[in-house]
Gaussian input, Z-matrix of N, CA and C with variables (Angstrom, degrees):
# hf/3-21g

backbone

0 1
 N
 C     1     B1
 C     2     B2     1     A1
 N     3     B3     2     A2     1     D1
 C     4     B4     3     A3     2     D2
 C     5     B5     4     A4     3     D3
 N     6     B6     5     A5     4     D4
 C     7     B7     6     A6     5     D5
 C     8     B8     7     A7     6     D6
 N     9     B9     8     A8     7     D7
 C    10    B10     9     A9     8     D8
 C    11    B11    10    A10     9     D9
 N    12    B12    11    A11    10    D10
 C    13    B13    12    A12    11    D11
 C    14    B14    13    A13    12    D12
 N    15    B15    14    A14    13    D13
 C    16    B16    15    A15    14    D14
 C    17    B17    16    A16    15    D15
 N    18    B18    17    A17    16    D16
 C    19    B19    18    A18    17    D17
 C    20    B20    19    A19    18    D18
 N    21    B21    20    A20    19    D19
 C    22    B22    21    A21    20    D20
 C    23    B23    22    A22    21    D21
 N    24    B24    23    A23    22    D22
 C    25    B25    24    A24    23    D23
 C    26    B26    25    A25    24    D24
 N    27    B27    26    A26    25    D25
 C    28    B28    27    A27    26    D26
 C    29    B29    28    A28    27    D27
 N    30    B30    29    A29    28    D28
 C    31    B31    30    A30    29    D29
 C    32    B32    31    A31    30    D30
 N    33    B33    32    A32    31    D31
 C    34    B34    33    A33    32    D32
 C    35    B35    34    A34    33    D33
 N    36    B36    35    A35    34    D34
 C    37    B37    36    A36    35    D35
 C    38    B38    37    A37    36    D36
 N    39    B39    38    A38    37    D37
 C    40    B40    39    A39    38    D38
 C    41    B41    40    A40    39    D39
 N    42    B42    41    A41    40    D40
 C    43    B43    42    A42    41    D41
 C    44    B44    43    A43    42    D42
 N    45    B45    44    A44    43    D43
 C    46    B46    45    A45    44    D44
 C    47    B47    46    A46    45    D45
 N    48    B48    47    A47    46    D46
 C    49    B49    48    A48    47    D47
 C    50    B50    49    A49    48    D48
 N    51    B51    50    A50    49    D49
 C    52    B52    51    A51    50    D50
 C    53    B53    52    A52    51    D51
 N    54    B54    53    A53    52    D52
 C    55    B55    54    A54    53    D53
 C    56    B56    55    A55    54    D54
 N    57    B57    56    A56    55    D55
 C    58    B58    57    A57    56    D56
 C    59    B59    58    A58    57    D57
 N    60    B60    59    A59    58    D58
 C    61    B61    60    A60    59    D59
 C    62    B62    61    A61    60    D60
 N    63    B63    62    A62    61    D61
 C    64    B64    63    A63    62    D62
 C    65    B65    64    A64    63    D63
 N    66    B66    65    A65    64    D64
 C    67    B67    66    A66    65    D65
 C    68    B68    67    A67    66    D66
 N    69    B69    68    A68    67    D67
 C    70    B70    69    A69    68    D68
 C    71    B71    70    A70    69    D69
 N    72    B72    71    A71    70    D70
 C    73    B73    72    A72    71    D71
 C    74    B74    73    A73    72    D72
 N    75    B75    74    A74    73    D73
 C    76    B76    75    A75    74    D74
 C    77    B77    76    A76    75    D75
 N    78    B78    77    A77    76    D76
 C    79    B79    78    A78    77    D77
 C    80    B80    79    A79    78    D78
 N    81    B81    80    A80    79    D79
 C    82    B82    81    A81    80    D80
 C    83    B83    82    A82    81    D81
 N    84    B84    83    A83    82    D82
 C    85    B85    84    A84    83    D83
 C    86    B86    85    A85    84    D84
 N    87    B87    86    A86    85    D85
 C    88    B88    87    A87    86    D86
 C    89    B89    88    A88    87    D87
 N    90    B90    89    A89    88    D88
 C    91    B91    90    A90    89    D89
 C    92    B92    91    A91    90    D90
 N    93    B93    92    A92    91    D91
 C    94    B94    93    A93    92    D92
 C    95    B95    94    A94    93    D93
 N    96    B96    95    A95    94    D94
 C    97    B97    96    A96    95    D95
 C    98    B98    97    A97    96    D96
 N    99    B99    98    A98    97    D97
 C   100   B100    99    A99    98    D98
 C   101   B101   100   A100    99    D99
 N   102   B102   101   A101   100   D100
 C   103   B103   102   A102   101   D101
 C   104   B104   103   A103   102   D102
 N   105   B105   104   A104   103   D103
 C   106   B106   105   A105   104   D104
 C   107   B107   106   A106   105   D105
 N   108   B108   107   A107   106   D106
 C   109   B109   108   A108   107   D107
 C   110   B110   109   A109   108   D108
 N   111   B111   110   A110   109   D109
 C   112   B112   111   A111   110   D110
 C   113   B113   112   A112   111   D111
 N   114   B114   113   A113   112   D112
 C   115   B115   114   A114   113   D113
 C   116   B116   115   A115   114   D114
 N   117   B117   116   A116   115   D115
 C   118   B118   117   A117   116   D116
 C   119   B119   118   A118   117   D117
 N   120   B120   119   A119   118   D118
 C   121   B121   120   A120   119   D119
 C   122   B122   121   A121   120   D120
 N   123   B123   122   A122   121   D121
 C   124   B124   123   A123   122   D122
 C   125   B125   124   A124   123   D123
 N   126   B126   125   A125   124   D124
 C   127   B127   126   A126   125   D125
 C   128   B128   127   A127   126   D126
 N   129   B129   128   A128   127   D127
 C   130   B130   129   A129   128   D128
 C   131   B131   130   A130   129   D129
 N   132   B132   131   A131   130   D130
 C   133   B133   132   A132   131   D131
 C   134   B134   133   A133   132   D132
 N   135   B135   134   A134   133   D133
 C   136   B136   135   A135   134   D134
 C   137   B137   136   A136   135   D135
 N   138   B138   137   A137   136   D136
 C   139   B139   138   A138   137   D137
 C   140   B140   139   A139   138   D138
 N   141   B141   140   A140   139   D139
 C   142   B142   141   A141   140   D140
 C   143   B143   142   A142   141   D141
 N   144   B144   143   A143   142   D142
 C   145   B145   144   A144   143   D143
 C   146   B146   145   A145   144   D144
 N   147   B147   146   A146   145   D145
 C   148   B148   147   A147   146   D146
 C   149   B149   148   A148   147   D147
 N   150   B150   149   A149   148   D148
 C   151   B151   150   A150   149   D149
 C   152   B152   151   A151   150   D150
 N   153   B153   152   A152   151   D151
 C   154   B154   153   A153   152   D152
 C   155   B155   154   A154   153   D153
 N   156   B156   155   A155   154   D154
 C   157   B157   156   A156   155   D155
 C   158   B158   157   A157   156   D156
 N   159   B159   158   A158   157   D157
 C   160   B160   159   A159   158   D158
 C   161   B161   160   A160   159   D159
 N   162   B162   161   A161   160   D160
 C   163   B163   162   A162   161   D161
 C   164   B164   163   A163   162   D162
 N   165   B165   164   A164   163   D163
 C   166   B166   165   A165   164   D164
 C   167   B167   166   A166   165   D165
 N   168   B168   167   A167   166   D166
 C   169   B169   168   A168   167   D167
 C   170   B170   169   A169   168   D168
 N   171   B171   170   A170   169   D169
 C   172   B172   171   A171   170   D170
 C   173   B173   172   A172   171   D171
 N   174   B174   173   A173   172   D172
 C   175   B175   174   A174   173   D173
 C   176   B176   175   A175   174   D174
 N   177   B177   176   A176   175   D175
 C   178   B178   177   A177   176   D176
 C   179   B179   178   A178   177   D177
 N   180   B180   179   A179   178   D178
 C   181   B181   180   A180   179   D179
 C   182   B182   181   A181   180   D180
 N   183   B183   182   A182   181   D181
 C   184   B184   183   A183   182   D182
 C   185   B185   184   A184   183   D183
 N   186   B186   185   A185   184   D184
 C   187   B187   186   A186   185   D185
 C   188   B188   187   A187   186   D186
 N   189   B189   188   A188   187   D187
 C   190   B190   189   A189   188   D188
 C   191   B191   190   A190   189   D189
 N   192   B192   191   A191   190   D190
 C   193   B193   192   A192   191   D191
 C   194   B194   193   A193   192   D192
 N   195   B195   194   A194   193   D193
 C   196   B196   195   A195   194   D194
 C   197   B197   196   A196   195   D195
 N   198   B198   197   A197   196   D196
 C   199   B199   198   A198   197   D197
 C   200   B200   199   A199   198   D198
 N   201   B201   200   A200   199   D199
 C   202   B202   201   A201   200   D200
 C   203   B203   202   A202   201   D201
 N   204   B204   203   A203   202   D202
 C   205   B205   204   A204   203   D203
 C   206   B206   205   A205   204   D204
 N   207   B207   206   A206   205   D205
 C   208   B208   207   A207   206   D206
 C   209   B209   208   A208   207   D207
 N   210   B210   209   A209   208   D208
 C   211   B211   210   A210   209   D209
 C   212   B212   211   A211   210   D210
 N   213   B213   212   A212   211   D211
 C   214   B214   213   A213   212   D212
 C   215   B215   214   A214   213   D213
 N   216   B216   215   A215   214   D214
 C   217   B217   216   A216   215   D215
 C   218   B218   217   A217   216   D216
 N   219   B219   218   A218   217   D217
 C   220   B220   219   A219   218   D218
 C   221   B221   220   A220   219   D219
 N   222   B222   221   A221   220   D220
 C   223   B223   222   A222   221   D221
 C   224   B224   223   A223   222   D222
 N   225   B225   224   A224   223   D223
 C   226   B226   225   A225   224   D224
 C   227   B227   226   A226   225   D225
 N   228   B228   227   A227   226   D226
 C   229   B229   228   A228   227   D227
 C   230   B230   229   A229   228   D228
 N   231   B231   230   A230   229   D229
 C   232   B232   231   A231   230   D230
 C   233   B233   232   A232   231   D231
 N   234   B234   233   A233   232   D232
 C   235   B235   234   A234   233   D233
 C   236   B236   235   A235   234   D234
 N   237   B237   236   A236   235   D235
 C   238   B238   237   A237   236   D236
 C   239   B239   238   A238   237   D237
 N   240   B240   239   A239   238   D238
 C   241   B241   240   A240   239   D239
 C   242   B242   241   A241   240   D240
 N   243   B243   242   A242   241   D241
 C   244   B244   243   A243   242   D242
 C   245   B245   244   A244   243   D243
 N   246   B246   245   A245   244   D244
 C   247   B247   246   A246   245   D245
 C   248   B248   247   A247   246   D246
 N   249   B249   248   A248   247   D247
 C   250   B250   249   A249   248   D248
 C   251   B251   250   A250   249   D249
 N   252   B252   251   A251   250   D250
 C   253   B253   252   A252   251   D251
 C   254   B254   253   A253   252   D252
 N   255   B255   254   A254   253   D253
 C   256   B256   255   A255   254   D254
 C   257   B257   256   A256   255   D255
 N   258   B258   257   A257   256   D256
 C   259   B259   258   A258   257   D257
 C   260   B260   259   A259   258   D258
 N   261   B261   260   A260   259   D259
 C   262   B262   261   A261   260   D260
 C   263   B263   262   A262   261   D261
 N   264   B264   263   A263   262   D262
 C   265   B265   264   A264   263   D263
 C   266   B266   265   A265   264   D264
 N   267   B267   266   A266   265   D265
 C   268   B268   267   A267   266   D266
 C   269   B269   268   A268   267   D267
 N   270   B270   269   A269   268   D268
 C   271   B271   270   A270   269   D269
 C   272   B272   271   A271   270   D270
 N   273   B273   272   A272   271   D271
 C   274   B274   273   A273   272   D272
 C   275   B275   274   A274   273   D273
 N   276   B276   275   A275   274   D274
 C   277   B277   276   A276   275   D275
 C   278   B278   277   A277   276   D276
 N   279   B279   278   A278   277   D277
 C   280   B280   279   A279   278   D278
 C   281   B281   280   A280   279   D279
 N   282   B282   281   A281   280   D280
 C   283   B283   282   A282   281   D281
 C   284   B284   283   A283   282   D282
 N   285   B285   284   A284   283   D283
 C   286   B286   285   A285   284   D284
 C   287   B287   286   A286   285   D285
 N   288   B288   287   A287   286   D286
 C   289   B289   288   A288   287   D287
 C   290   B290   289   A289   288   D288
 N   291   B291   290   A290   289   D289
 C   292   B292   291   A291   290   D290
 C   293   B293   292   A292   291   D291
 N   294   B294   293   A293   292   D292
 C   295   B295   294   A294   293   D293
 C   296   B296   295   A295   294   D294
 N   297   B297   296   A296   295   D295
 C   298   B298   297   A297   296   D296
 C   299   B299   298   A298   297   D297
 N   300   B300   299   A299   298   D298
 C   301   B301   300   A300   299   D299
 C   302   B302   301   A301   300   D300
 N   303   B303   302   A302   301   D301
 C   304   B304   303   A303   302   D302
 C   305   B305   304   A304   303   D303
 N   306   B306   305   A305   304   D304
 C   307   B307   306   A306   305   D305
 C   308   B308   307   A307   306   D306
 N   309   B309   308   A308   307   D307
 C   310   B310   309   A309   308   D308
 C   311   B311   310   A310   309   D309
 N   312   B312   311   A311   310   D310
 C   313   B313   312   A312   311   D311
 C   314   B314   313   A313   312   D312
 N   315   B315   314   A314   313   D313
 C   316   B316   315   A315   314   D314
 C   317   B317   316   A316   315   D315
 N   318   B318   317   A317   316   D316
 C   319   B319   318   A318   317   D317
 C   320   B320   319   A319   318   D318
 N   321   B321   320   A320   319   D319
 C   322   B322   321   A321   320   D320
 C   323   B323   322   A322   321   D321
 N   324   B324   323   A323   322   D322
 C   325   B325   324   A324   323   D323
 C   326   B326   325   A325   324   D324
 N   327   B327   326   A326   325   D325
 C   328   B328   327   A327   326   D326
 C   329   B329   328   A328   327   D327
 N   330   B330   329   A329   328   D328
 C   331   B331   330   A330   329   D329
 C   332   B332   331   A331   330   D330
 N   333   B333   332   A332   331   D331
 C   334   B334   333   A333   332   D332
 C   335   B335   334   A334   333   D333

   B1=1.4503
   B2=1.5271
   B3=1.2874
   B4=1.4575
   B5=1.5277
   B6=1.3333
   B7=1.4632
   B8=1.5215
   B9=1.3239
   B10=1.4551
   B11=1.5246
   B12=1.3335
   B13=1.4571
   B14=1.5236
   B15=1.3473
   B16=1.4646
   B17=1.5235
   B18=1.3158
   B19=1.4614
   B20=1.5218
   B21=1.3332
   B22=1.4665
   B23=1.5228
   B24=1.3438
   B25=1.4596
   B26=1.5356
   B27=1.3505
   B28=1.4650
   B29=1.5299
   B30=1.3202
   B31=1.4600
   B32=1.5198
   B33=1.3413
   B34=1.4542
   B35=1.5242
   B36=1.3235
   B37=1.4631
   B38=1.5234
   B39=1.3277
   B40=1.4672
   B41=1.5246
   B42=1.3213
   B43=1.4665
   B44=1.5286
   B45=1.3295
   B46=1.4652
   B47=1.5256
   B48=1.3226
   B49=1.4609
   B50=1.5146
   B51=1.3345
   B52=1.4628
   B53=1.5273
   B54=1.3292
   B55=1.4618
   B56=1.5218
   B57=1.3301
   B58=1.4599
   B59=1.5292
   B60=1.3363
   B61=1.4555
   B62=1.5287
   B63=1.3304
   B64=1.4563
   B65=1.5265
   B66=1.3213
   B67=1.4720
   B68=1.5259
   B69=1.3189
   B70=1.4756
   B71=1.5213
   B72=1.3341
   B73=1.4675
   B74=1.5228
   B75=1.3347
   B76=1.4583
   B77=1.5337
   B78=1.3240
   B79=1.4620
   B80=1.5265
   B81=1.3118
   B82=1.4633
   B83=1.5133
   B84=1.3221
   B85=1.4692
   B86=1.5238
   B87=1.3210
   B88=1.4660
   B89=1.5314
   B90=1.3325
   B91=1.4621
   B92=1.5366
   B93=1.3053
   B94=1.4643
   B95=1.5213
   B96=1.3213
   B97=1.4699
   B98=1.5207
   B99=1.3257
   B100=1.4611
   B101=1.5254
   B102=1.3059
   B103=1.4622
   B104=1.5192
   B105=1.3197
   B106=1.4582
   B107=1.5178
   B108=1.3319
   B109=1.4703
   B110=1.5298
   B111=1.3192
   B112=1.4698
   B113=1.5197
   B114=1.3519
   B115=1.4603
   B116=1.5212
   B117=1.3359
   B118=1.4501
   B119=1.5111
   B120=1.3262
   B121=1.4548
   B122=1.5198
   B123=1.3292
   B124=1.4633
   B125=1.5237
   B126=1.3259
   B127=1.4627
   B128=1.5182
   B129=1.3349
   B130=1.4594
   B131=1.5231
   B132=1.3096
   B133=1.4599
   B134=1.5208
   B135=1.3192
   B136=1.4626
   B137=1.5266
   B138=1.3346
   B139=1.4633
   B140=1.5172
   B141=1.3480
   B142=1.4668
   B143=1.5239
   B144=1.3259
   B145=1.4591
   B146=1.5247
   B147=1.3375
   B148=1.4626
   B149=1.5280
   B150=1.3150
   B151=1.4611
   B152=1.5255
   B153=1.3278
   B154=1.4703
   B155=1.5294
   B156=1.3082
   B157=1.4620
   B158=1.5297
   B159=1.3117
   B160=1.4655
   B161=1.5176
   B162=1.3306
   B163=1.4637
   B164=1.5191
   B165=1.3166
   B166=1.4632
   B167=1.5322
   B168=1.3245
   B169=1.4679
   B170=1.5307
   B171=1.3228
   B172=1.4562
   B173=1.5226
   B174=1.3194
   B175=1.4539
   B176=1.5254
   B177=1.3138
   B178=1.4584
   B179=1.5202
   B180=1.3245
   B181=1.4584
   B182=1.5315
   B183=1.3280
   B184=1.4543
   B185=1.5292
   B186=1.3375
   B187=1.4620
   B188=1.5229
   B189=1.3397
   B190=1.4549
   B191=1.5282
   B192=1.3238
   B193=1.4616
   B194=1.5259
   B195=1.3161
   B196=1.4638
   B197=1.5162
   B198=1.3384
   B199=1.4664
   B200=1.5255
   B201=1.3230
   B202=1.4646
   B203=1.5230
   B204=1.3209
   B205=1.4563
   B206=1.5299
   B207=1.3468
   B208=1.4592
   B209=1.5229
   B210=1.3377
   B211=1.4712
   B212=1.5141
   B213=1.3169
   B214=1.4612
   B215=1.5263
   B216=1.3166
   B217=1.4627
   B218=1.5208
   B219=1.3266
   B220=1.4619
   B221=1.5217
   B222=1.3257
   B223=1.4672
   B224=1.5297
   B225=1.3351
   B226=1.4641
   B227=1.5257
   B228=1.3241
   B229=1.4637
   B230=1.5268
   B231=1.3461
   B232=1.4653
   B233=1.5360
   B234=1.3209
   B235=1.4616
   B236=1.5320
   B237=1.3177
   B238=1.4667
   B239=1.5299
   B240=1.3222
   B241=1.4586
   B242=1.5244
   B243=1.3067
   B244=1.4608
   B245=1.5192
   B246=1.3209
   B247=1.4684
   B248=1.5301
   B249=1.3265
   B250=1.4626
   B251=1.5208
   B252=1.3165
   B253=1.4590
   B254=1.5305
   B255=1.3093
   B256=1.4683
   B257=1.5278
   B258=1.3088
   B259=1.4569
   B260=1.5248
   B261=1.3254
   B262=1.4643
   B263=1.5232
   B264=1.3280
   B265=1.4599
   B266=1.5292
   B267=1.3453
   B268=1.4642
   B269=1.5235
   B270=1.3432
   B271=1.4647
   B272=1.5164
   B273=1.3090
   B274=1.4578
   B275=1.5207
   B276=1.3430
   B277=1.4562
   B278=1.5232
   B279=1.3228
   B280=1.4606
   B281=1.5199
   B282=1.3155
   B283=1.4632
   B284=1.5263
   B285=1.3359
   B286=1.4655
   B287=1.5235
   B288=1.3334
   B289=1.4550
   B290=1.5120
   B291=1.3245
   B292=1.4701
   B293=1.5273
   B294=1.3153
   B295=1.4643
   B296=1.5234
   B297=1.3218
   B298=1.4685
   B299=1.5213
   B300=1.3222
   B301=1.4664
   B302=1.5259
   B303=1.3122
   B304=1.4550
   B305=1.5120
   B306=1.3253
   B307=1.4603
   B308=1.5213
   B309=1.3266
   B310=1.4643
   B311=1.5183
   B312=1.3104
   B313=1.4615
   B314=1.5195
   B315=1.3312
   B316=1.4535
   B317=1.5214
   B318=1.3374
   B319=1.4649
   B320=1.5254
   B321=1.3162
   B322=1.4642
   B323=1.5161
   B324=1.3430
   B325=1.4652
   B326=1.5217
   B327=1.3196
   B328=1.4499
   B329=1.5181
   B330=1.3297
   B331=1.4631
   B332=1.5163
   B333=1.3243
   B334=1.4809
   B335=1.5101
   A1=109.99
   A2=114.92
   A3=122.50
   A4=107.60
   A5=116.81
   A6=120.95
   A7=107.30
   A8=114.75
   A9=121.94
   A10=108.98
   A11=117.01
   A12=122.48
   A13=107.30
   A14=116.40
   A15=121.06
   A16=111.80
   A17=117.50
   A18=121.44
   A19=111.29
   A20=116.73
   A21=121.42
   A22=113.39
   A23=115.88
   A24=121.95
   A25=112.14
   A26=115.68
   A27=120.56
   A28=110.05
   A29=115.13
   A30=120.60
   A31=108.57
   A32=116.43
   A33=121.43
   A34=110.11
   A35=117.31
   A36=123.68
   A37=109.01
   A38=116.16
   A39=119.99
   A40=115.00
   A41=118.29
   A42=119.30
   A43=110.92
   A44=115.62
   A45=121.18
   A46=109.59
   A47=114.69
   A48=120.97
   A49=108.48
   A50=116.36
   A51=120.64
   A52=109.35
   A53=116.10
   A54=122.97
   A55=106.93
   A56=116.07
   A57=119.53
   A58=113.14
   A59=116.67
   A60=121.02
   A61=108.12
   A62=116.82
   A63=119.95
   A64=111.59
   A65=117.58
   A66=119.60
   A67=111.57
   A68=117.83
   A69=119.97
   A70=110.67
   A71=117.70
   A72=121.01
   A73=110.97
   A74=117.44
   A75=121.55
   A76=111.21
   A77=116.72
   A78=120.16
   A79=112.41
   A80=117.88
   A81=122.21
   A82=114.26
   A83=115.95
   A84=122.31
   A85=113.12
   A86=118.59
   A87=121.63
   A88=112.87
   A89=119.78
   A90=118.79
   A91=114.32
   A92=117.86
   A93=121.62
   A94=111.04
   A95=115.94
   A96=122.01
   A97=110.86
   A98=116.11
   A99=121.64
   A100=108.52
   A101=115.80
   A102=122.25
   A103=107.02
   A104=116.48
   A105=120.95
   A106=112.43
   A107=117.32
   A108=120.93
   A109=114.03
   A110=118.68
   A111=121.46
   A112=112.38
   A113=117.07
   A114=121.47
   A115=111.08
   A116=114.29
   A117=119.72
   A118=111.00
   A119=115.26
   A120=122.09
   A121=107.33
   A122=115.94
   A123=122.32
   A124=108.12
   A125=116.26
   A126=122.37
   A127=109.41
   A128=115.54
   A129=120.06
   A130=109.71
   A131=120.33
   A132=128.28
   A133=110.94
   A134=115.54
   A135=120.47
   A136=109.70
   A137=116.76
   A138=121.07
   A139=111.65
   A140=116.33
   A141=122.17
   A142=107.63
   A143=116.87
   A144=119.51
   A145=110.34
   A146=114.79
   A147=121.50
   A148=108.00
   A149=115.55
   A150=120.55
   A151=110.64
   A152=115.97
   A153=120.46
   A154=109.37
   A155=115.73
   A156=124.81
   A157=113.57
   A158=118.31
   A159=120.97
   A160=109.66
   A161=115.69
   A162=122.18
   A163=113.30
   A164=117.93
   A165=120.77
   A166=109.60
   A167=117.24
   A168=120.42
   A169=110.61
   A170=115.86
   A171=121.45
   A172=110.24
   A173=115.70
   A174=122.17
   A175=106.93
   A176=117.72
   A177=122.61
   A178=109.27
   A179=115.62
   A180=122.27
   A181=107.18
   A182=116.39
   A183=122.19
   A184=109.06
   A185=115.51
   A186=121.88
   A187=111.46
   A188=116.14
   A189=119.75
   A190=109.36
   A191=117.07
   A192=121.40
   A193=113.22
   A194=117.31
   A195=121.54
   A196=113.42
   A197=117.07
   A198=124.91
   A199=112.85
   A200=115.28
   A201=120.55
   A202=108.38
   A203=116.38
   A204=121.65
   A205=108.50
   A206=115.74
   A207=119.45
   A208=112.07
   A209=117.42
   A210=120.86
   A211=108.81
   A212=115.96
   A213=122.55
   A214=107.48
   A215=116.10
   A216=122.33
   A217=106.42
   A218=116.90
   A219=119.87
   A220=111.81
   A221=114.47
   A222=123.67
   A223=112.99
   A224=115.98
   A225=120.65
   A226=107.57
   A227=115.95
   A228=122.37
   A229=111.56
   A230=116.69
   A231=119.93
   A232=111.33
   A233=114.19
   A234=123.16
   A235=113.08
   A236=115.69
   A237=121.38
   A238=109.83
   A239=115.24
   A240=122.42
   A241=108.19
   A242=115.75
   A243=119.20
   A244=108.02
   A245=117.03
   A246=118.04
   A247=109.15
   A248=115.94
   A249=121.26
   A250=105.87
   A251=117.72
   A252=121.50
   A253=110.17
   A254=115.32
   A255=120.96
   A256=109.48
   A257=115.75
   A258=121.47
   A259=114.06
   A260=117.46
   A261=120.05
   A262=110.07
   A263=116.02
   A264=121.11
   A265=111.67
   A266=116.29
   A267=119.91
   A268=108.98
   A269=114.01
   A270=120.53
   A271=108.81
   A272=115.66
   A273=122.44
   A274=107.27
   A275=117.12
   A276=122.08
   A277=108.80
   A278=115.60
   A279=122.33
   A280=110.97
   A281=116.04
   A282=121.58
   A283=108.58
   A284=117.06
   A285=119.40
   A286=111.79
   A287=115.15
   A288=121.73
   A289=114.22
   A290=116.91
   A291=120.59
   A292=111.92
   A293=117.43
   A294=120.29
   A295=112.03
   A296=116.67
   A297=120.32
   A298=112.19
   A299=116.51
   A300=119.62
   A301=110.19
   A302=116.33
   A303=119.89
   A304=117.53
   A305=119.39
   A306=120.59
   A307=110.54
   A308=115.57
   A309=120.93
   A310=109.08
   A311=115.73
   A312=120.01
   A313=109.21
   A314=115.80
   A315=121.61
   A316=113.90
   A317=118.15
   A318=120.81
   A319=110.06
   A320=115.94
   A321=122.11
   A322=109.54
   A323=115.67
   A324=120.60
   A325=110.36
   A326=114.64
   A327=122.72
   A328=107.61
   A329=116.23
   A330=121.87
   A331=107.40
   A332=116.56
   A333=121.01
   A334=111.10
   D1=155.43
   D2=173.10
   D3=-102.60
   D4=140.11
   D5=175.63
   D6=-107.55
   D7=126.81
   D8=-177.16
   D9=-121.21
   D10=132.67
   D11=175.62
   D12=-88.79
   D13=104.60
   D14=-177.92
   D15=-69.06
   D16=-30.80
   D17=-178.80
   D18=-65.48
   D19=-43.75
   D20=-176.76
   D21=-101.44
   D22=-1.54
   D23=178.67
   D24=57.19
   D25=47.66
   D26=178.39
   D27=-137.53
   D28=152.51
   D29=173.60
   D30=-80.53
   D31=135.43
   D32=-179.74
   D33=-90.55
   D34=-57.11
   D35=177.03
   D36=-146.36
   D37=160.74
   D38=-173.49
   D39=-110.92
   D40=-4.28
   D41=-175.85
   D42=-142.72
   D43=86.37
   D44=-178.40
   D45=-114.94
   D46=132.86
   D47=173.61
   D48=-99.81
   D49=151.86
   D50=179.44
   D51=-106.25
   D52=130.26
   D53=175.71
   D54=-109.51
   D55=101.37
   D56=-176.35
   D57=-123.68
   D58=15.14
   D59=172.44
   D60=-114.68
   D61=162.00
   D62=-178.78
   D63=-57.43
   D64=-49.16
   D65=-176.67
   D66=-68.42
   D67=-37.65
   D68=178.40
   D69=-63.95
   D70=-38.63
   D71=178.32
   D72=-72.87
   D73=-39.15
   D74=-178.38
   D75=-62.49
   D76=-46.88
   D77=-176.84
   D78=-87.37
   D79=-29.17
   D80=175.07
   D81=41.68
   D82=-118.59
   D83=-177.63
   D84=-93.59
   D85=4.13
   D86=-176.93
   D87=-52.95
   D88=-44.18
   D89=-178.61
   D90=-69.16
   D91=-14.47
   D92=-176.10
   D93=-80.31
   D94=147.64
   D95=175.18
   D96=-90.59
   D97=-24.62
   D98=-179.18
   D99=-159.83
   D100=171.69
   D101=177.30
   D102=-134.40
   D103=121.07
   D104=-178.77
   D105=-68.99
   D106=160.75
   D107=-176.96
   D108=-63.25
   D109=-22.07
   D110=179.67
   D111=-103.48
   D112=8.03
   D113=-177.41
   D114=-105.07
   D115=157.45
   D116=176.11
   D117=-164.61
   D118=170.98
   D119=176.60
   D120=-133.80
   D121=129.37
   D122=179.98
   D123=-107.06
   D124=113.59
   D125=-179.27
   D126=-98.72
   D127=122.68
   D128=-179.32
   D129=-144.67
   D130=126.83
   D131=-3.71
   D132=-79.48
   D133=154.54
   D134=-178.64
   D135=-172.87
   D136=136.46
   D137=177.14
   D138=-131.20
   D139=0.70
   D140=-179.88
   D141=-157.16
   D142=143.78
   D143=179.06
   D144=-130.92
   D145=167.59
   D146=172.75
   D147=-132.37
   D148=159.26
   D149=176.11
   D150=-120.02
   D151=25.80
   D152=177.50
   D153=-62.64
   D154=139.93
   D155=179.53
   D156=70.57
   D157=4.82
   D158=177.84
   D159=-88.44
   D160=157.11
   D161=-177.26
   D162=-108.34
   D163=2.94
   D164=-175.55
   D165=-150.77
   D166=154.91
   D167=177.17
   D168=-77.65
   D169=162.70
   D170=177.44
   D171=-140.81
   D172=160.25
   D173=167.02
   D174=-96.36
   D175=141.30
   D176=179.49
   D177=-122.80
   D178=125.18
   D179=-179.43
   D180=-113.29
   D181=111.83
   D182=-176.97
   D183=-90.88
   D184=131.35
   D185=-173.90
   D186=-121.82
   D187=146.27
   D188=174.78
   D189=-88.41
   D190=-174.04
   D191=-176.57
   D192=-63.60
   D193=-25.31
   D194=178.16
   D195=-92.02
   D196=10.26
   D197=-178.10
   D198=64.96
   D199=29.52
   D200=172.39
   D201=-88.07
   D202=136.77
   D203=178.32
   D204=-70.65
   D205=120.37
   D206=179.13
   D207=-104.63
   D208=-19.88
   D209=176.65
   D210=-162.65
   D211=143.56
   D212=173.81
   D213=-122.17
   D214=123.02
   D215=176.26
   D216=-112.62
   D217=118.07
   D218=-176.08
   D219=-101.11
   D220=146.59
   D221=174.50
   D222=50.27
   D223=49.43
   D224=175.77
   D225=-70.75
   D226=114.05
   D227=-173.76
   D228=-73.19
   D229=160.96
   D230=174.97
   D231=-57.71
   D232=150.05
   D233=178.97
   D234=65.64
   D235=35.79
   D236=177.37
   D237=-124.14
   D238=164.35
   D239=175.22
   D240=-122.65
   D241=137.42
   D242=174.27
   D243=-77.63
   D244=162.87
   D245=171.06
   D246=-70.29
   D247=160.52
   D248=171.49
   D249=-76.99
   D250=121.38
   D251=-174.66
   D252=-99.24
   D253=112.68
   D254=178.35
   D255=-62.12
   D256=130.36
   D257=178.36
   D258=91.72
   D259=-13.69
   D260=179.65
   D261=-78.15
   D262=138.09
   D263=175.44
   D264=-121.97
   D265=-9.97
   D266=176.04
   D267=-154.00
   D268=163.67
   D269=-178.99
   D270=-135.54
   D271=132.64
   D272=174.10
   D273=-102.37
   D274=116.67
   D275=178.58
   D276=-96.96
   D277=129.65
   D278=-176.01
   D279=-129.67
   D280=166.42
   D281=175.25
   D282=-61.19
   D283=148.66
   D284=-178.00
   D285=-59.71
   D286=133.24
   D287=-179.29
   D288=90.45
   D289=-15.88
   D290=-176.66
   D291=-67.47
   D292=-35.39
   D293=-178.86
   D294=-69.19
   D295=-22.42
   D296=179.83
   D297=-71.82
   D298=-19.23
   D299=-178.62
   D300=-100.87
   D301=76.50
   D302=172.10
   D303=109.16
   D304=13.89
   D305=176.90
   D306=-130.72
   D307=137.29
   D308=177.97
   D309=-151.08
   D310=157.00
   D311=176.65
   D312=-55.45
   D313=136.42
   D314=-178.80
   D315=97.32
   D316=-17.07
   D317=176.96
   D318=-68.85
   D319=148.76
   D320=175.07
   D321=-107.05
   D322=130.58
   D323=-178.18
   D324=-107.33
   D325=161.02
   D326=175.42
   D327=-135.56
   D328=135.91
   D329=176.99
   D330=-106.26
   D331=120.60
   D332=-177.66
   D333=-113.92

């Protein structure tokens, strides 16, 4: 999938996979050695993430039911836990630093 920021009229990333089963959300990016700048993982439903067993940091973009960005956590290091984000129903995980280029709280995203 492609992620598009409707608020700023820009493409965020071009290759996002959706994790919408328990096992897909549980393991997420753990098997990966790295995450490319145009790659991401969309976890739904989800309001909190962990980076246990991961080898690289990630940016986490927490979204509400309308795909509005409610929180952006940048460069979450391995072996960390994000806070539980009130109102979040999904999380877009991106390569570190990727969320800084075109994403902010209040932006509306679209998955195509």
